[in-house]
C-alpha positions as CSV (number, residue, x, y, z in Angstrom):
1,M,88.5,77.8,90.3
2,E,91.1,79.7,92.3
3,P,91.1,83.5,91.6
4,R,94.1,84.7,89.7
5,T,94.7,87.8,91.8
6,K,97.1,87.3,94.7
7,T,96.5,89.5,97.7
8,I,99.5,90.4,99.9
9,L,99.0,91.9,103.4
10,L,101.8,94.0,104.9
11,Y,101.0,92.8,108.4
12,T,103.4,94.9,110.4
13,N,104.8,98.4,109.9
14,F,108.1,99.1,108.2
15,F,109.9,101.4,110.7
16,D,106.5,102.9,111.7
17,V,105.5,103.4,108.0
18,K,102.2,101.5,107.6
19,N,102.2,101.3,103.8
20,W,105.9,100.5,103.5
21,K,106.6,103.7,101.5
22,L,104.2,102.6,98.7
23,S,102.2,105.3,97.0
24,A,98.9,104.3,98.7
25,E,97.4,102.1,101.4
26,T,96.4,99.6,98.7
27,V,98.1,99.2,95.3
28,G,97.0,96.8,92.5
29,P,97.9,95.7,89.0
30,D,98.5,99.3,87.8
31,Y,101.2,99.7,90.3
32,F,103.0,96.5,89.3
33,R,102.6,97.4,85.6
34,S,104.2,100.8,86.3
35,L,107.3,98.9,87.5
36,N,107.3,96.6,84.5
37,C,106.9,93.5,86.7
38,P,106.7,90.2,84.8
39,V,103.5,89.3,86.7
40,T,101.1,92.1,87.6
41,D,97.9,90.4,88.9
42,C,98.5,91.2,92.6
43,V,97.1,93.5,95.2
44,L,99.4,94.8,98.0
45,T,97.8,96.4,101.1
46,N,98.3,97.2,104.8
47,N,94.6,97.3,105.4
48,R,93.7,94.2,107.4
49,H,90.1,94.6,106.5
50,H,90.7,94.7,102.8
51,L,89.5,91.0,102.6
52,D,86.7,89.4,104.7
53,S,89.1,87.1,106.6
54,M,92.8,87.1,107.5
55,A,92.8,83.6,106.0
56,D,91.9,85.0,102.6
57,Y,95.3,86.6,102.0
58,D,97.8,84.7,99.9
59,A,100.8,86.1,101.8
60,L,101.5,88.1,105.0
61,V,104.7,90.1,105.2
62,F,106.3,90.8,108.6
63,H,109.1,93.3,109.1
64,I,111.6,91.4,111.3
65,A,114.2,94.1,111.8
66,E,112.4,95.7,114.7
67,P,110.4,94.3,117.6
68,W,106.7,94.0,117.1
69,A,104.5,95.9,119.5
70,Y,103.4,92.8,121.4
71,S,104.7,89.3,122.0
72,L,104.6,87.2,118.8
73,F,101.7,84.9,119.8
74,E,99.5,87.8,121.0
75,K,99.9,89.6,117.6
76,V,100.0,86.9,115.0
77,P,96.7,86.1,113.3
78,T,94.5,83.5,114.9
79,L,93.6,82.0,111.5
80,R,96.1,80.7,109.0
81,T,95.4,78.4,106.0
82,P,97.8,75.7,105.0
83,S,98.4,77.4,101.7
84,Q,99.1,80.8,103.2
85,I,102.7,82.2,103.0
86,Y,104.3,84.0,105.9
87,V,107.2,86.2,104.7
88,A,110.1,87.4,106.9
89,A,111.3,90.8,105.5
90,N,114.5,92.5,106.6
91,M,116.8,95.1,105.0
92,E,118.9,95.6,108.1
93,S,122.0,93.6,108.9
94,P,122.0,91.0,111.8
95,A,124.0,93.6,113.8
96,H,121.0,95.9,113.6
97,T,118.1,93.4,113.8
98,K,116.3,94.2,117.0
99,H,113.7,91.5,116.7
100,L,115.4,88.4,118.1
101,L,113.4,85.8,116.2
102,E,113.6,83.5,119.2
103,G,109.9,82.4,119.1
104,D,109.6,82.2,115.3
105,A,110.7,78.6,114.7
106,N,108.6,77.1,111.9
107,F,106.7,80.4,111.7
108,F,107.9,81.7,108.3
109,N,107.7,80.1,104.9
110,W,109.8,82.5,102.9
111,T,112.5,85.1,103.5
112,M,112.7,88.5,101.8
113,T,116.0,90.1,102.6
114,Y,119.1,91.5,100.9
115,R,120.9,88.1,101.1
116,L,121.2,86.3,97.8
117,D,120.1,83.0,99.3
118,S,116.7,84.5,100.3
119,D,113.5,83.2,98.7
120,V,112.9,86.8,97.5
121,V,116.0,89.0,97.2
122,W,115.2,92.5,98.4
123,N,118.3,94.5,97.6
124,Y,118.7,98.3,97.5
125,N,119.2,98.4,93.7
126,N,119.4,96.2,90.6
127,V,121.9,96.0,87.7
128,V,120.2,95.6,84.3
129,E,121.4,95.3,80.7
130,L,121.5,98.8,79.3
131,D,121.1,98.1,75.6
132,A,118.8,95.0,75.8
133,D,115.2,95.5,74.7
134,D,113.8,94.0,77.9
135,R,116.4,95.5,80.2
136,A,117.4,92.0,81.4
137,F,118.2,91.7,85.1
138,V,121.9,90.8,85.8
139,G,122.5,91.3,89.5
140,P,122.7,91.0,92.4
141,S,122.6,87.2,91.9
142,Q,124.4,84.1,93.1
143,R,125.7,83.5,89.6
144,P,125.7,86.8,87.6
145,Q,126.7,86.7,84.0
146,W,128.7,89.9,83.4
147,R,129.9,91.1,80.1
148,R,133.6,91.2,79.6
149,G,134.8,94.8,79.2
150,A,136.9,95.7,76.2
151,D,140.6,96.1,77.1
152,D,140.9,99.1,74.8
153,Y,137.8,100.9,76.0
154,R,137.9,104.7,75.3
155,N,135.3,107.4,75.8
156,E,136.3,111.0,75.0
157,T,133.4,112.5,76.9
158,L,134.2,110.7,80.1
159,E,137.9,111.4,79.7
160,E,137.1,115.1,79.4
161,L,134.9,114.8,82.5
162,A,137.7,113.1,84.4
163,R,140.2,115.8,83.5
164,R,137.9,118.4,85.1
165,K,137.6,116.6,88.4
166,D,139.8,118.3,91.0
167,K,138.9,116.4,94.2
168,M,139.9,112.9,95.4
169,A,137.0,111.3,97.3
170,A,133.8,112.1,99.1
171,Q,131.6,110.3,101.7
172,F,128.0,111.0,102.8
173,V,127.3,109.6,106.3
174,S,124.8,110.3,109.1
175,H,125.5,107.5,111.5
176,C,128.9,108.1,113.0
177,E,130.0,105.2,115.2
178,T,129.4,101.8,113.5
179,F,130.2,98.1,114.1
180,S,132.4,98.1,111.0
181,G,134.7,100.8,112.2
182,R,134.3,102.7,108.9
183,D,134.9,106.1,110.6
184,E,138.3,104.9,111.7
185,L,139.1,103.5,108.3
186,V,138.2,106.9,106.7
187,K,140.4,108.7,109.1
188,A,143.3,106.4,108.2
189,I,142.8,107.1,104.5
190,Q,142.6,110.8,105.2
191,R,146.1,110.7,106.5
192,L,147.2,109.7,103.0
193,M,144.8,111.6,100.7
194,P,141.8,114.1,101.0
195,V,138.4,112.6,101.7
196,D,135.6,115.1,102.1
197,V,133.0,113.8,104.6
198,Y,129.5,115.3,104.2
199,G,126.8,115.1,106.8
200,K,126.7,115.4,110.6
201,C,129.6,113.0,110.9
202,G,131.9,115.2,108.8
203,T,133.0,118.8,108.3
204,M,131.2,119.4,104.9
205,D,127.7,120.7,104.5
206,Y,125.4,118.9,102.1
207,Y,124.2,122.3,100.8
208,Q,127.7,123.0,99.5
209,I,127.5,120.2,97.0
210,V,123.9,121.2,96.1
211,D,125.1,124.8,95.4
212,A,127.9,123.5,93.3
213,N,125.5,121.4,91.2
214,L,123.2,124.4,90.7
215,E,126.0,126.6,89.5
216,N,128.2,124.2,87.6
217,N,126.1,121.3,86.4
218,P,122.4,122.4,86.5
219,T,120.9,119.3,84.9
220,T,118.8,118.1,87.8
221,K,115.4,119.8,88.0
222,Y,114.0,120.4,91.5
223,I,110.3,120.5,92.0
224,L,108.8,121.7,95.3
225,T,105.2,120.7,96.2
226,Y,104.7,124.0,98.0
227,T,101.2,123.4,99.3
228,N,99.6,120.2,100.7
229,F,97.4,117.9,98.5
230,F,94.2,117.4,100.6
231,G,96.3,117.2,103.8
232,S,99.1,115.1,102.3
233,N,102.5,116.8,102.5
234,N,104.1,114.5,99.9
235,W,101.2,114.4,97.5
236,D,100.8,110.7,98.0
237,L,104.3,110.0,96.7
238,N,106.2,107.3,98.5
239,A,108.5,109.7,100.4
240,E,108.8,113.4,101.2
241,T,111.6,113.5,98.6
242,V,111.9,111.3,95.5
243,G,114.6,111.5,92.9
244,P,115.7,109.9,89.6
245,E,115.2,106.3,91.0
246,Y,111.5,107.1,91.5
247,F,111.2,108.4,87.9
248,R,113.0,105.4,86.5
249,S,110.6,103.1,88.4
250,L,107.8,104.7,86.5
251,N,109.6,104.4,83.1
252,C,109.5,108.2,82.7
253,P,111.1,109.4,79.5
254,V,113.2,111.9,81.5
255,T,114.4,110.9,85.1
256,D,116.8,113.6,86.2
257,C,114.4,115.4,88.6
258,I,113.8,115.6,92.3
259,V,110.3,116.2,93.8
260,T,110.2,117.2,97.4
261,S,107.9,118.8,100.0
262,R,110.9,120.1,102.0
263,Q,111.5,123.8,101.4
264,D,114.9,123.5,103.2
265,L,116.2,121.0,100.7
266,L,117.9,123.8,98.8
267,P,119.4,127.0,100.3
268,S,116.8,129.3,98.9
269,I,113.2,128.7,97.6
270,A,114.3,130.7,94.5
271,H,116.6,127.7,93.5
272,F,113.7,125.3,92.8
273,N,112.9,125.0,89.1
274,A,109.2,124.6,89.7
275,L,106.7,125.1,92.6
276,V,103.5,123.2,92.5
277,F,100.4,124.6,94.2
278,H,97.2,122.6,94.8
279,A,94.7,125.1,93.5
280,A,91.5,123.1,94.3
281,E,91.6,124.1,98.0
282,R,92.5,127.2,100.0
283,W,96.1,127.6,101.0
284,S,97.1,128.1,104.6
285,Q,100.6,129.3,103.9
286,P,101.6,132.6,102.3
287,I,103.1,132.7,98.8
288,P,106.9,132.9,98.6
289,T,108.6,136.3,99.0
290,L,111.4,135.2,96.5
291,R,110.8,134.1,93.0
292,S,113.4,133.8,90.2
293,P,112.5,134.9,86.7
294,S,113.1,131.4,85.3
295,Q,111.0,129.6,88.0
296,F,107.7,128.0,87.0
297,Y,104.6,128.2,89.2
298,V,102.3,125.3,88.5
299,A,98.5,125.2,89.3
300,A,97.5,121.6,90.0
301,I,93.8,120.6,90.2
302,L,92.1,117.2,90.0
303,E,88.7,118.5,91.2
304,S,86.1,119.9,88.8
305,P,85.4,123.7,88.8
306,A,82.2,122.9,90.7
307,H,84.2,121.7,93.6
308,T,87.2,124.0,93.4
309,K,87.2,125.9,96.7
310,H,90.1,128.2,95.9
311,A,88.6,131.0,94.0
312,L,91.7,131.9,92.0
313,E,90.8,135.6,92.2
314,R,94.2,136.9,93.1
315,E,96.4,134.7,90.9
316,A,96.3,136.8,87.7
317,G,99.7,136.4,86.1
318,F,100.8,134.2,88.9
319,F,101.0,130.7,87.3
320,N,103.1,129.7,84.3
321,W,101.7,126.2,83.8
322,T,98.6,124.2,84.6
323,M,98.6,120.6,85.7
324,T,95.0,119.4,85.6
325,Y,92.8,116.7,84.1
326,R,91.8,119.0,81.2
327,T,93.4,117.9,77.9
328,D,94.4,121.5,77.1
329,S,96.6,121.7,80.3
330,D,100.3,122.2,80.0
331,V,100.7,118.9,82.0
332,V,97.7,116.5,81.7
333,W,97.0,115.0,85.1
334,S,94.2,112.5,84.5
335,Y,92.9,109.7,86.8
336,A,94.3,107.1,84.4
337,R,95.6,106.7,80.8
338,V,95.0,104.4,77.9
339,V,98.2,103.0,76.4
340,E,99.0,100.7,73.5
341,D,99.3,97.1,74.7
342,G,102.7,95.8,73.9
343,G,105.8,97.4,72.4
344,D,106.7,100.8,74.0
345,Q,103.3,101.1,75.6
346,R,102.8,104.5,73.9
347,V,100.3,106.8,75.7
348,V,97.2,107.3,73.5
349,A,94.7,109.1,75.7
350,P,93.6,111.4,77.1
351,A,94.6,113.9,74.5
352,E,93.1,116.7,72.4
353,R,93.6,114.6,69.2
354,V,93.5,110.9,69.5
355,H,94.1,108.3,66.8
356,W,92.3,105.0,67.7
357,V,92.3,101.7,65.9
358,Q,89.3,102.1,63.6
359,N,86.2,99.9,63.5
360,G,87.9,97.3,65.7
361,F,84.6,96.3,67.3
362,R,82.5,95.6,64.3
363,N,83.5,92.0,63.7
364,Y,84.8,91.3,67.2
365,S,83.7,88.1,69.0
366,S,85.0,86.0,71.8
367,H,83.7,82.6,72.9
368,V,85.3,83.0,76.3
369,L,83.5,86.3,76.9
370,L,80.2,84.9,75.6
371,D,80.4,82.2,78.2
372,L,81.2,84.8,80.9
373,V,78.3,87.0,79.8
374,A,75.9,84.1,79.9
375,K,76.5,83.7,83.6
376,K,75.7,87.4,84.4
377,T,72.3,87.6,86.1
378,K,72.1,91.3,87.3
379,M,71.6,94.4,85.2
380,A,73.5,97.3,86.6
381,A,75.5,98.5,89.6
382,Q,76.7,101.8,90.9
383,F,79.2,102.7,93.7
384,V,78.7,106.2,95.2
385,S,79.6,107.8,98.4
386,H,78.7,111.5,97.9
387,C,75.0,112.0,97.6
388,G,73.0,115.0,96.2
389,S,75.5,116.0,93.5
390,I,75.4,119.0,91.2
391,S,74.9,116.7,88.2
392,R,71.8,115.2,89.8
393,R,73.1,111.8,89.1
394,D,71.1,110.3,92.0
395,R,67.9,111.5,90.4
396,L,68.9,110.0,87.0
397,V,69.6,106.6,88.7
398,K,66.2,106.7,90.3
399,Q,64.6,107.4,86.9
400,V,66.5,104.4,85.4
401,Q,65.4,102.2,88.4
402,K,61.8,102.6,87.3
403,F,62.6,100.4,84.3
404,I,65.6,98.1,85.2
405,Q,67.4,96.9,88.3
406,V,70.2,99.2,89.5
407,D,72.0,98.1,92.7
408,V,73.5,101.1,94.4
409,F,76.5,100.4,96.7
410,G,77.9,102.8,99.3
411,S,76.6,105.4,101.7
412,C,74.0,106.6,99.1
413,G,72.5,103.2,98.5
414,T,71.3,100.0,100.2
415,M,74.1,97.6,99.2
416,E,77.6,97.2,100.7
417,C,80.9,96.0,99.2
418,P,84.4,97.6,99.8
419,R,85.1,99.4,96.5
420,G,88.3,98.3,94.9
421,S,88.5,95.0,96.8
422,P,89.1,91.8,94.7
423,R,85.8,90.4,96.0
424,C,83.9,93.4,94.5
425,S,85.8,93.2,91.3
426,R,84.9,89.6,90.9
427,M,81.3,90.4,91.7
428,L,81.1,93.1,89.1
429,T,82.7,90.9,86.4
430,E,80.7,87.8,87.2
431,E,77.2,89.1,88.1
432,Y,76.6,92.5,86.5
433,R,76.3,93.7,82.9
434,F,76.6,97.4,83.4
435,Y,78.4,99.8,85.7
436,F,77.1,103.3,86.2
437,A,80.1,105.7,86.3
438,F,78.2,108.9,86.8
439,E,80.2,112.0,87.6
440,N,79.2,114.5,90.3
441,S,79.4,117.5,87.9
442,L,79.1,117.8,84.2
443,C,82.4,119.6,83.4
444,R,84.7,119.7,80.4
445,D,87.1,116.7,80.4
446,Y,86.2,115.7,84.0
447,V,86.5,111.9,84.1
448,T,87.3,110.2,87.4
449,E,88.4,106.8,88.4
450,K,84.9,105.3,88.3
451,M,85.0,104.8,84.5
452,Y,88.5,103.4,84.5
453,N,87.8,101.0,87.4
454,A,85.0,99.5,85.4
455,M,87.1,99.2,82.3
456,D,89.6,97.1,84.2
457,N,86.8,94.5,84.6
458,Y,84.6,92.8,82.1
459,I,81.6,95.1,82.6
460,I,80.4,97.9,80.3
461,P,80.7,101.4,81.9
462,V,77.7,103.6,81.4
463,V,79.1,107.1,81.7
464,F,77.5,110.4,82.6
465,G,79.6,113.6,82.3
466,G,80.2,116.8,80.4
467,V,82.9,115.1,78.3
468,D,83.8,114.2,74.8
469,Y,84.7,110.6,75.7
470,S,86.4,110.0,72.3
471,K,89.4,111.9,73.8
472,F,89.6,109.5,76.7
473,V,88.6,106.0,75.7
474,P,88.5,103.9,72.5
475,P,85.3,104.0,70.5
476,H,82.6,101.5,71.5
477,S,84.1,100.9,74.9
478,V,81.6,102.9,77.0
479,I,78.0,103.9,76.8
480,D,77.5,107.7,77.0
481,V,74.2,108.7,78.6
482,Q,74.4,112.1,77.0
483,Q,74.0,110.5,73.6
484,F,70.4,109.5,74.4
485,G,67.4,111.9,74.4
486,T,65.5,110.2,77.2
487,V,65.9,107.7,80.0
488,E,63.6,105.3,78.1
489,E,65.9,105.4,75.0
490,L,68.9,104.6,77.2
491,V,67.1,101.7,79.0
492,D,65.9,100.3,75.7
493,Y,69.6,100.1,74.5
494,L,70.8,98.5,77.7
495,K,68.0,95.9,77.4
496,F,69.0,95.3,73.7
497,L,72.6,94.5,74.8
498,A,71.5,92.3,77.6
499,D,69.4,90.3,75.2
500,N,72.1,90.1,72.5
501,P,75.3,88.8,74.1
502,E,77.2,88.9,70.7
503,E,76.6,92.7,70.6
504,Y,77.4,93.1,74.3
505,V,80.9,91.5,74.0
506,K,81.8,93.9,71.2
507,Y,82.4,96.6,73.9
508,F,85.5,94.7,75.0
509,W,87.2,94.7,71.6
510,W,89.7,97.3,72.7
511,K,91.3,95.1,75.3
512,E,93.2,93.4,72.5
513,H,94.8,96.7,71.5
514,Y,95.0,98.9,74.6
515,R,95.1,98.8,78.4
516,I,94.5,101.1,81.3
517,T,97.5,102.4,83.4
518,G,97.9,105.0,86.2
519,S,98.6,108.6,85.4
520,Q,102.1,110.0,86.4
521,P,101.9,113.8,86.1
522,F,105.3,114.4,87.6
523,C,106.8,112.4,84.7
524,E,105.5,114.9,82.2
525,L,106.4,117.9,84.5
526,C,110.0,116.6,84.7
527,R,110.2,116.2,80.9
528,K,108.7,119.6,80.4
529,L,111.3,121.2,82.7
530,H,114.1,119.6,80.7
531,D,112.7,120.6,77.4
532,I,114.6,123.7,76.2
533,G,112.0,124.8,73.8
534,T,109.3,124.8,76.5
535,R,111.6,126.3,79.1
536,E,112.5,129.3,76.8
537,K,108.8,130.0,76.1
538,S,107.9,132.3,79.0
539,Q,104.2,132.4,79.6
540,H,101.8,133.4,82.4
541,Y,98.1,132.8,82.8
542,R,96.8,136.3,82.9
543,D,93.4,135.2,84.0
544,I,93.6,131.7,85.4
545,K,90.2,132.1,87.0
546,A,88.5,132.6,83.6
547,W,90.6,129.7,82.1
548,W,89.4,127.3,84.8
549,F,85.8,128.4,85.5
550,D,84.3,130.2,82.5
551,G,82.1,127.9,80.4
552,A,83.7,124.8,81.9
553,C,80.5,123.1,83.2
554,Q,77.0,122.3,82.0
555,A,74.1,123.6,84.0
556,R,71.8,120.9,82.6
557,A,72.3,117.5,81.1
558,K,71.4,116.8,77.5
559,I,69.3,113.8,78.4
560,E,65.9,114.5,79.8
561,F,65.1,113.2,83.3
């Protein structure tokens, strides 16, 4: 049977950007779900080695607005299957298309451009129904169905706003001489009425309008990522500056925010509403010399205290908020989230107090899953790249291996398979019963992507951490090693489940009620900045070091090994 997941390779760069301004080199179903796509079972990547062969990709996308580095037939793949789709992608007009397309006859199957007669319409924005439950798409389209506006439409709020406007027209432009002659058209209009032109082609400075917004209409919240995030200036966002459109694409409850790594976006660093500092690593830049009283300094950490290299010794009274994986953080930044499946997809976990569907697993059964489980032939798998961890997880695995088969993939084991690839996901689902998601340190609330990756497949995660997992995942969805006294007791239970498929499949009951999605901490930070109650509550972490380090990690595991 053909696998459901469709894998799309971005074969060329997009104006020198390898990942086409996506959030990562490879994005999967979580990314498509975050955009509310009608179909989400796809993987999008610019890594040509993501699959074993170039012929395994369902589609290859070529950016045809610019010349490729070599001649077409030197650069195109040498293998192409009859069912493979080659896509010509272009957002530039023909006047600015530098790739001449002379040797590309019968090369492309589909087009992906702004033209409405394209196979895939790639426009700059969409128009959707505002008050429809499903936000139905309206345009652009060859045949849009617009609503007819009321002839007697009135809106007192907008009328008051219109009365306050005192300028006629504005234009933002950076490319001065164009084929359309728009600069000459603007000059002709300026002879009849004022048109303020902002940017290097005009006389107005962009900062003038930013200053006016800050003073007269301070609704937009500006967030500056002041330090790098493990070498990434833009914190793995899709651009160095993202605004409301980015927040809308994530379905954030509040979208009127701008996140940027550019300190020069505003005239003064004191104008930013929040500065985010990556507190897991040492900073190379000095702290700002200016700070406004209403400004929030945010300590962001995804690493455990055991791997936090920034000692936080000089930051007493420095930070207002924390943005970490801990559930008592001001902004919870987890590796993933559990949301209700359907409806408004309410976020359920992680949280300090979680209300799960009760006893959903006790009577659960599935003939489809029983058939799937019957085909599994291997006991357990583990993917690990960092050996010799503080939690001694490698020693625990070796103890378990004395009783059952555990295949270890990665640099710490003897098996190989690119983690996150569709092939590995299929292998885990089809061949293995258990996935060992063992953390490198046993710290409060420290749960990484290992557990969530397993939960996205039909394999039971066996978890090892210093965590109350009831705050993170539904009951009876994972097996917590720390709930067993000895390795023998753990192994006996795994063998029991392997021998009793009807009990094994009960660990998937939750998939009928919940699903896993990516975490979006800047959504919550944006909402928090707009919340008046929160904003008026001035707070500082007087001892951030104690909050983060003291009593946060276990020296020894509860299970004996």
